[in-house]
C-alpha positions, 0 to 999 in steps of 0.5 A: 778611644784610649779610655775605651780601650783601657776600660775594655781590658780586664783589671787583672790583665792590666796589672800583668802587663804593668808587672811584665810577669812573663819575665819573672823567674817564678812565672817561668818555673810555673810554666815549665813545671808546676811541681818545681814551682810548688817546691820553691813556693814551699821553701820560701814560705817555710823560710819566712815562717822559720825566720819569724818563729826564730828557728835557724833554717840554714846557716845562710839565713842566720843573720846574726852570724854575719852582722854581730860585731866581733869583740876583742878576746882577752885571752888566746889559746896557743898550742905548742906542738913538738914532734921528736923534740922539734917544735912544729911551726904550724903558723907558717908554711901551711895553708889556713885549712891545714892550720885549722885541722892541726889545732881544731882536734886539739881544741876538742880533745882539751874540752873532752879531757877537761870535763871527762865526757863528750861535750856533744852529749851536753849540747844534744841534751840541751837542744833535744831536752825531753826528746833525747831518748830518740838518739840515746840508743845511738850514743855509742856511735855518735859520742866519744867514749873513754876508749876513744879519748885514750886513743886520741894521742896515737891518732893525732901522731899519725895525723901529724905525720901525714900533715907534715910529711915527716916520720914522728916517733913521739909528740908533746903538746903544751897549751899556752894561754896568752894575751896581748899587752898594749904595745902588742907583745905577747905574754904567756899567762899559763901553760899546761901539758895536754899530750906527752908521748916522750 
């Protein structure tokens, strides 16, 4: 009797009963809206294709970003920010986001000042190669020119005032390249001035 019942059910229905497909999310989406289901399906197939082809689809799928071992850095860059002769200690009293937003513009300004042009341009040329002509008409809007670079110290002074909540008349930023010794003390290797509005 049982054998007769099993053989009378088509194989597809047996498989569906074993899988309990009605419980699957995609099945529910398919029943609700075929359009949304095909969007999910397209995204899944595109993600698999891009991963196999080696393209970075989104930061969430770049596994090396999370799995690579962090290497010890031989030298660190520290900014000594002085406002009206007083050192601004951004290492304490600020949220990590504030510390980041105080120092990251300085990193970019140091790069731009060092090479005399926007590093984004070199990055875009490298990535786009022969297709760079597509964005070439928009260079003046997306890249920093010499005038923008010259205006940075004034902008940073205003930015510093807003972040610290204090009126600042002049700023000075020194870049210190440091490293740690075996007993964890800090040694300054070199120093140079990045901004001096005194």
